[in-house]
Structure formats: C-alpha cells, structure tokens
C-alpha positions as semicolon CSV with decimal commas, in nm:
position;residue;x (nm);y (nm);z (nm)
1;M;11,986;7,551;10,102
2;E;12,124;7,778;10,374
3;L;12,213;8,128;10,266
4;K;12,502;8,333;10,396
5;S;12,412;8,597;10,654
6;P;12,429;8,898;10,412
7;E;12,213;8,711;10,158
8;L;11,944;8,627;10,413
9;K;11,945;8,983;10,545
10;F;11,908;9,110;10,190
11;L;11,595;8,899;10,132
12;L;11,447;9,007;10,465
13;R;11,513;9,374;10,383
14;L;11,313;9,335;10,061
15;L;11,012;9,219;10,266
16;K;10,984;9,578;10,389
17;Y;10,845;9,675;10,047
18;P;10,522;9,482;9,979
19;P;10,330;9,390;9,772
20;D;10,594;9,331;9,501
21;Y;10,897;9,339;9,739
22;R;11,084;9,575;9,511
23;S;11,322;9,851;9,614
24;P;11,606;10,070;9,486
25;L;11,929;9,892;9,576
26;S;12,047;10,202;9,762
27;Q;11,766;10,151;10,018
28;I;11,888;9,803;10,118
29;K;12,093;9,833;10,438
30;L;12,249;9,514;10,576
31;G;12,394;9,658;10,896
32;E;12,743;9,746;11,010
33;S;13,026;9,634;10,781
34;K;13,370;9,758;10,678
35;N;13,256;9,756;10,315
36;P;12,874;9,787;10,325
37;T;12,830;9,870;9,956
38;S;13,050;9,582;9,841
39;E;12,876;9,339;10,079
40;R;12,531;9,452;9,962
41;N;12,618;9,433;9,591
42;G;12,781;9,093;9,638
43;A;12,473;8,958;9,816
44;C;12,250;9,094;9,540
45;T;12,443;8,932;9,253
46;S;12,477;8,604;9,443
47;L;12,101;8,589;9,509
48;C;12,036;8,669;9,144
49;S;12,252;8,375;9,038
50;K;12,039;8,154;9,265
51;G;11,719;8,289;9,108
52;F;11,595;8,447;9,434
53;V;11,605;8,808;9,313
54;E;11,613;8,997;8,985
55;Y;11,736;9,347;8,919
56;I;11,758;9,626;8,664
57;E;12,113;9,721;8,578
58;E;12,194;10,064;8,435
59;I;12,473;10,061;8,174
60;Q;12,703;10,356;8,243
61;R;12,991;10,294;8,001
62;Y;13,013;10,068;7,697
63;Q;13,204;10,005;7,374
64;T;13,110;9,857;7,039
65;T;13,242;9,504;6,976
66;A;13,393;9,370;6,654
67;A;13,052;9,227;6,564
68;G;12,895;9,569;6,618
69;K;13,157;9,736;6,397
70;T;13,089;9,479;6,123
71;L;12,721;9,564;6,146
72;L;12,796;9,933;6,100
73;K;13,005;9,865;5,789
74;S;12,759;9,627;5,625
75;D;12,474;9,697;5,388
76;A;12,161;9,680;5,602
77;S;11,965;9,512;5,322
78;T;12,201;9,211;5,320
79;L;12,208;9,149;5,695
80;P;12,022;8,856;5,853
81;V;11,926;9,083;6,146
82;S;11,823;9,447;6,139
83;A;11,916;9,738;6,364
84;S;11,712;10,050;6,423
85;P;11,854;10,397;6,356
86;N;11,882;10,458;6,731
87;E;12,070;10,131;6,782
88;L;12,309;10,223;6,503
89;A;12,362;10,565;6,662
90;L;12,454;10,401;6,995
91;L;12,700;10,171;6,817
92;K;12,856;10,449;6,610
93;V;12,956;10,675;6,901
94;A;13,135;10,386;7,075
95;K;13,334;10,252;6,779
96;T;13,676;10,367;6,896
97;K;13,647;10,393;7,274
98;A;13,421;10,329;7,570
99;V;13,163;10,603;7,613
100;T;12,869;10,695;7,832
101;P;12,513;10,648;7,696
102;G;12,467;11,027;7,692
103;T;12,728;11,052;7,416
104;A;12,458;10,937;7,175
105;N;12,263;11,258;7,236
106;K;12,036;11,207;6,934
107;V;11,887;10,896;7,097
108;P;11,604;10,978;7,343
109;A;11,734;10,944;7,698
110;G;11,439;10,727;7,799
111;D;11,518;10,470;7,528
112;R;11,894;10,433;7,574
113;Q;11,905;10,171;7,850
114;Q;11,656;9,937;7,682
115;L;11,838;9,963;7,350
116;L;12,179;9,912;7,511
117;N;12,060;9,599;7,688
118;Q;11,931;9,464;7,357
119;L;12,267;9,537;7,194
120;K;12,446;9,368;7,485
121;E;12,234;9,052;7,452
122;R;12,317;9,038;7,079
123;G;12,691;9,070;7,149
124;L;12,720;9,406;6,973
125;I;12,857;9,596;7,274
126;T;13,061;9,520;7,585
127;V;12,983;9,691;7,914
128;S;13,275;9,827;8,116
129;K;13,075;10,000;8,389
130;S;12,725;9,942;8,520
131;Q;12,520;9,996;8,834
132;I;12,231;9,799;8,981
133;K;11,925;10,021;9,026
134;D;11,605;9,842;9,133
135;V;11,596;9,490;9,279
136;W;11,298;9,267;9,363
137;L;11,209;8,928;9,506
138;T;11,123;8,655;9,253
139;S;10,866;8,378;9,285
140;Q;11,155;8,143;9,357
141;G;11,274;8,373;9,635
142;I;10,926;8,381;9,786
143;H;10,912;8,001;9,769
144;Y;11,244;7,980;9,953
145;L;11,131;8,209;10,235
146;L;10,802;8,024;10,274
147;N;10,924;7,665;10,251
148;D;11,301;7,623;10,268
149;C;11,443;7,900;10,486
150;A;11,599;7,736;10,794
151;P;11,901;7,940;10,914
152;T;12,127;7,770;11,169
153;S;12,412;8,020;11,204
154;S;12,451;8,168;11,552
155;S;12,656;8,464;11,429
156;A;12,394;8,642;11,216
157;K;12,245;8,950;11,380
158;L;11,887;9,012;11,269
159;S;11,699;9,318;11,387
160;F;11,346;9,316;11,526
161;S;11,234;9,511;11,219
162;M;11,358;9,228;10,994
163;L;11,176;8,974;11,212
164;G;10,860;9,185;11,205
165;D;10,867;9,216;10,824
166;Y;10,919;8,839;10,794
167;L;10,623;8,764;11,022
168;T;10,401;9,003;10,826
169;F;10,511;8,834;10,505
170;L;10,426;8,490;10,645
171;R;10,085;8,603;10,767
172;Q;9,998;8,736;10,422
173;F;10,047;8,389;10,277
174;L;9,928;8,175;10,567
175;G;9,622;8,376;10,661
176;Q;9,502;8,427;11,015
177;K;9,416;8,058;11,073
178;G;9,772;7,935;11,030
179;A;9,692;7,703;10,738
180;A;9,975;7,501;10,582
181;I;10,175;7,682;10,318
182;D;10,063;7,614;9,963
183;T;10,320;7,698;9,695
184;S;10,042;7,745;9,442
185;Q;9,902;8,038;9,643
186;E;9,883;8,367;9,454
187;L;10,108;8,662;9,533
188;P;9,939;8,950;9,720
189;N;9,713;9,168;9,505
190;T;9,687;8,914;9,224
191;K;9,383;8,728;9,098
192;S;9,308;8,409;9,292
193;A;9,369;8,080;9,115
194;S;9,112;7,805;9,080
195;N;9,032;7,599;9,388
196;K;9,179;7,305;9,202
197;D;9,527;7,457;9,251
198;S;9,549;7,303;9,597
199;S;9,495;6,954;9,460
200;L;9,798;6,971;9,230
201;K;10,146;6,901;9,361
202;P;10,491;6,958;9,206
203;E;10,532;6,583;9,151
204;M;10,211;6,579;8,946
205;V;10,346;6,863;8,733
206;L;10,667;6,662;8,684
207;D;10,464;6,360;8,567
208;T;10,280;6,584;8,319
209;I;10,611;6,714;8,182
210;R;10,730;6,357;8,121
211;Q;10,402;6,262;7,953
212;L;10,399;6,564;7,722
213;D;10,764;6,514;7,627
214;Q;10,690;6,154;7,528
215;Q;10,369;6,239;7,343
216;L;10,517;6,532;7,150
217;G;10,864;6,384;7,093
218;T;11,049;6,692;7,219
219;D;11,360;6,495;7,324
220;N;11,357;6,622;7,682
221;F;11,336;6,987;7,570
222;L;10,969;7,058;7,627
223;P;10,864;7,416;7,544
224;I;10,680;7,567;7,840
225;F;10,377;7,670;7,633
226;H;10,276;7,301;7,597
227;L;10,269;7,267;7,975
228;R;10,071;7,589;8,014
229;E;9,812;7,466;7,763
230;K;9,776;7,148;7,968
231;L;9,767;7,295;8,320
232;Q;9,631;7,650;8,287
233;P;9,365;7,618;8,419
234;P;9,342;7,481;8,684
235;L;9,676;7,645;8,768
236;S;9,736;8,015;8,717
237;R;10,048;8,129;8,533
238;E;10,214;8,242;8,858
239;A;10,132;7,915;9,035
240;L;10,279;7,705;8,755
241;D;10,594;7,919;8,755
242;R;10,638;7,851;9,126
243;F;10,590;7,478;9,074
244;L;10,864;7,486;8,808
245;Y;11,098;7,681;9,036
246;D;11,030;7,429;9,313
247;L;11,119;7,137;9,085
248;Q;11,430;7,319;8,966
249;S;11,542;7,396;9,323
250;R;11,528;7,020;9,395
251;D;11,732;6,942;9,081
252;L;11,442;6,748;8,927
253;I;11,428;6,966;8,615
254;E;11,640;7,223;8,434
255;L;11,500;7,540;8,275
256;S;11,684;7,683;7,975
257;T;11,642;7,987;7,751
258;L;11,527;8,019;7,392
259;Q;11,792;8,150;7,153
260;D;11,608;8,146;6,818
261;V;11,250;8,273;6,828
262;S;11,185;8,224;6,455
263;N;11,041;7,873;6,504
264;Y;10,767;7,983;6,743
265;S;10,474;8,224;6,741
266;E;10,465;8,538;6,955
267;S;10,218;8,381;7,198
268;E;10,435;8,069;7,233
269;V;10,743;8,279;7,305
270;A;10,545;8,490;7,554
271;A;10,463;8,172;7,747
272;G;10,824;8,158;7,872
273;I;10,934;8,290;8,213
274;P;11,095;8,635;8,166
275;Q;11,437;8,694;8,319
276;N;11,608;9,024;8,395
277;I;11,933;8,899;8,243
278;G;11,930;8,700;7,918
279;G;11,629;8,555;7,739
280;A;11,316;8,405;7,892
281;L;11,322;8,050;8,034
282;F;11,152;7,846;7,763
283;Y;11,255;7,478;7,767
284;I;11,200;7,220;8,042
285;S;11,434;6,921;8,076
286;V;11,387;6,641;8,329
287;T;11,715;6,561;8,504
288;E;11,642;6,209;8,626
C-alpha cells in the first residue's frame, strides 16, 4: 500500500516523539500548503481509517438524541441499561439544543469527555463539533513503516529531519547489526518476548486460527481470547497483535468488534484489541 504524500509525512512526523510516537495534533507540521490545518486533519483521519494511527477526540458541542430523551423520561428501574447521575446530567442540559460540555457544570470537568464518549457510543448523543487532540502511531502503523513502506512518488518533499527520524526509528528495531526485521519484535521500552517469538510466522498464526475455529465451532467468528490462550506464551500480547494486523493488512483475516459483552467474562473481553473509536476488536474471521 502506497500512502499519499501528506499521510506519509504525517507518519514520519510522529517518529519525532519516541518511544510511544505520540504527539498533540497541533505539533504535527506537514510543510507548506494553502490549507495546512485541513491537510493535516485529513491525513490524520485517513490514517486512522487505515488503522495506522489512533487519536483522542475532544467533544466540543453535542445534543441529546431521541434515544437519550427516552432514557431521561423512563423509570431507571425498568431500563435494560443504567445511566449514572453524571451521564443523566450531561443528557439533560442538551435536550433541546446543542451545548458545550461545560454547560453541565455539576459534572466534574475531568470526567466529561470520557462520559460523553460513552454516551456517543451508546447512541444517546450526537456530536456537532469536535477536535482531535493527541494522536499516536499504532502497532499496525509501525508494521507498515518497518515492512511495507515503499514510496515511489517523485513529487513528495521530505526534509532531512524526517529522514533522520525514520533512520533512528529503523535502528531501534533493527539493532546495530542490521538484522532482518521481525514483526514480533517488542516496541521500545517494553518487556522482551520469549525467544520462541522468532520461530512463529503470521502464516502459522493463521493456521492456529483455523484449527481453533474448527475445534471450538465458532463459525468463523473466533474470539481473540482463545488465540491468546493458545499462543501467549510464546508470543507476547503486543507481538500477537502485530501478527493479527499483518494478516488483516493482507486481507487474510477480518477483525470485528464485540457489541454485547454480557456473554463473556471481564478477562475475556479485556483480551480484545482496544480501539480509540468504537469497541475493542474481539472476533477473528478468516477471509479465504
């Protein structure tokens, strides 16, 4: 996959902020452009849709939906889902018009964004204005830069600082001896995985997924926790996540989210891959 010039520049700019490659969006500068903010924001959302970055979005204006208004009118004891007093307060102030989070001044300021995102995911509010705050490189983005990045465009203008950050990034993963890239390698500053990691390949993980699906009768919707129980160890959690992203990038599997958590334990749900937007990736489906 070849990225557009602004997208590639965006990834390279994030490499300036090791070890987690995370930065406020306002610090990402892509170079000269007639609309630099629009170009930067567009690159960020496009990369997020590809799974290469994730970000925290601050809700700045919202309004309660019809479902949220029904919740406010209903007897809490008869509802299938509950809402906290602070959630109800956020819904109440936005019943008739779009408001800013600060309108709900009885809700602690530090809790508002988390609660609003929960209400958004449940369809109880709609967001009319938001702003991306922090953005960071995902395991899938790291895999792309290590293994698949092969730009061919002659029009992209990359600075020496971008090139220097990319070389530093590569050296951190390759080591000083120039060993071949191993996608199971740990991220910087994380605990090293077992030496057996290097003997496992994505295709072997794919074979294990097929075997578990057949043994457990999960109809090609294998919950990730079964795979973790089978492969951790020798793989670490981060290494297995990167194997799954690699298989997904090659269209060999699909990863989908869990909608109803009531059928699984807390530890089983926690075995999913968290996402900044929507629920965690939980099910694995083989595409071929």
